[in-house]
C-alpha positions in Angstrom: -34.2 6.6 44.3 -31.2 6.8 41.9 -31.7 5.3 38.5 -28.7 3.0 38.1 -29.9 1.8 34.8 -28.4 4.8 33.1 -25.0 3.4 34.3 -25.8 -0.1 33.5 -24.0 -1.6 30.4 -26.2 -4.4 29.3 -23.6 -5.7 26.7 -21.0 -6.0 29.6 -23.5 -7.7 31.8 -24.2 -10.2 29.2 -20.6 -10.9 28.6 -19.9 -11.4 32.3 -23.0 -13.5 32.8 -22.3 -15.8 29.9 -18.6 -16.2 31.0 -19.7 -17.1 34.6 -22.3 -19.4 33.2 -20.0 -21.1 30.8 -18.9 -24.7 31.2 -15.1 -23.8 31.3 -15.7 -21.6 34.3 -17.3 -24.3 36.4 -15.4 -25.9 39.2 -14.7 -29.6 38.6 -16.2 -30.5 41.9 -20.0 -30.5 42.5 -21.4 -27.2 43.9 -23.1 -29.0 46.6 -22.9 -32.4 48.4 -25.7 -34.2 50.2 -24.7 -36.0 53.3 -27.2 -37.5 55.8 -29.9 -35.3 54.4 -27.9 -32.1 54.8 -26.7 -30.0 52.0 -23.1 -28.8 52.1 -22.1 -26.1 49.7 -18.5 -25.8 48.4 -16.7 -22.5 48.3 -15.8 -21.2 44.9 -12.3 -21.9 43.9 -9.8 -19.2 44.8 -8.9 -16.8 42.1 -5.9 -17.7 40.0 -4.7 -14.0 39.9 -4.5 -11.2 42.3 -6.2 -9.0 39.8 -8.0 -9.2 36.4 -9.0 -6.7 33.7 -12.8 -7.0 33.7 -13.4 -4.3 31.2 -11.0 -2.3 29.0 -8.8 -0.2 31.5 -10.9 -1.5 34.6 -9.3 -4.0 36.8 -10.6 -5.8 39.9 -8.1 -6.8 42.5 -7.6 -7.7 46.1 -6.3 -5.7 49.1 -2.7 -7.1 48.4 -2.5 -5.6 45.0 -4.1 -2.3 46.3 -1.2 -1.8 48.7 1.5 -2.9 46.2 2.7 0.4 44.9 5.2 -1.3 42.5 2.5 -3.5 41.1 0.0 -0.6 40.7 2.7 1.4 38.8 3.7 -1.4 36.5 0.0 -1.9 35.6 -0.3 1.8 34.7 -3.1 2.4 37.3 -3.9 6.0 37.8 -7.1 5.7 39.8 -8.1 3.3 42.7 -11.4 2.6 44.2 -11.0 1.0 47.6 -14.4 -0.9 48.2 -13.5 -1.7 51.7 -11.5 1.2 53.2 -10.8 0.9 57.0 -8.8 -0.8 59.6 -11.2 -3.5 60.8 -11.1 -7.2 59.8 -11.4 -7.7 56.0 -10.7 -4.0 55.3 -7.9 -2.3 53.3 -6.2 0.5 55.3 -5.3 2.9 52.6 -6.3 6.4 51.7 -5.4 9.2 49.2 -2.2 10.1 51.2 -1.0 6.5 50.7 -0.9 7.0 47.0 0.1 10.6 46.6 3.8 9.5 46.0 2.8 7.5 43.0 0.1 10.0 41.7 -2.9 7.7 41.9 -6.2 9.3 42.5 -8.2 7.6 45.2 -11.8 7.1 46.1 -12.6 5.2 49.3 -15.8 3.4 50.4 -15.7 2.4 54.1 -17.6 -0.8 53.6 -17.9 -3.8 55.8 -18.7 -7.3 54.7 -22.0 -7.6 56.5 -25.4 -8.0 55.1 -26.7 -4.7 56.5 -24.2 -2.5 54.8 -25.8 -0.6 51.9 -23.0 -0.6 49.3 -25.5 0.6 46.7 -25.6 4.0 48.5 -21.9 4.4 47.2 -22.4 3.3 43.7 -23.2 6.7 42.1 -20.0 8.4 43.5 -17.8 5.5 42.5 -19.3 5.2 39.0 -18.6 9.0 38.4 -15.0 8.6 39.7 -14.5 5.5 37.3 -16.2 7.2 34.4 -14.1 10.5 34.9 -11.0 8.3 34.7 -12.0 6.4 31.6 -12.9 9.7 29.8 -9.4 10.7 30.4 -8.0 7.5 29.1 -6.7 6.4 32.4 -6.6 2.9 34.1 -8.7 2.1 37.3 -8.5 -0.7 39.8 -11.3 -1.5 42.2 -10.0 -3.2 45.2 -11.9 -5.6 47.5 -10.8 -7.2 50.7 -8.0 -9.7 51.1 
């Protein structure tokens, strides 16, 4: 089994955890509503931006941004991890050839948004790809589905 702890940044985790747990990040509506004895859970609010810088030079964005070459170029993106590569529902249909004309290096994961998909099997390769980019002073975006 791979030891992911060597890639784990405890300080970054604590920052993200504290932010997500903070009062200003909580939606104004209750997280669940009880009605006739049943619990109904609200969906989290939609993101306010199509992408966010989650760590210096690492961005998280959706499939729309991943396919917007002008936006990627204006952001200075040089490396892209597509966490949901493919042509099925909720996948982003890109590959290395799609980005060749704007000199973006590509790493694709043909993931599907189902409980049985073992995304953890792809962490090590993705971490190396991101780490190599950061060591070169480059900018990375990790894209998820629409």
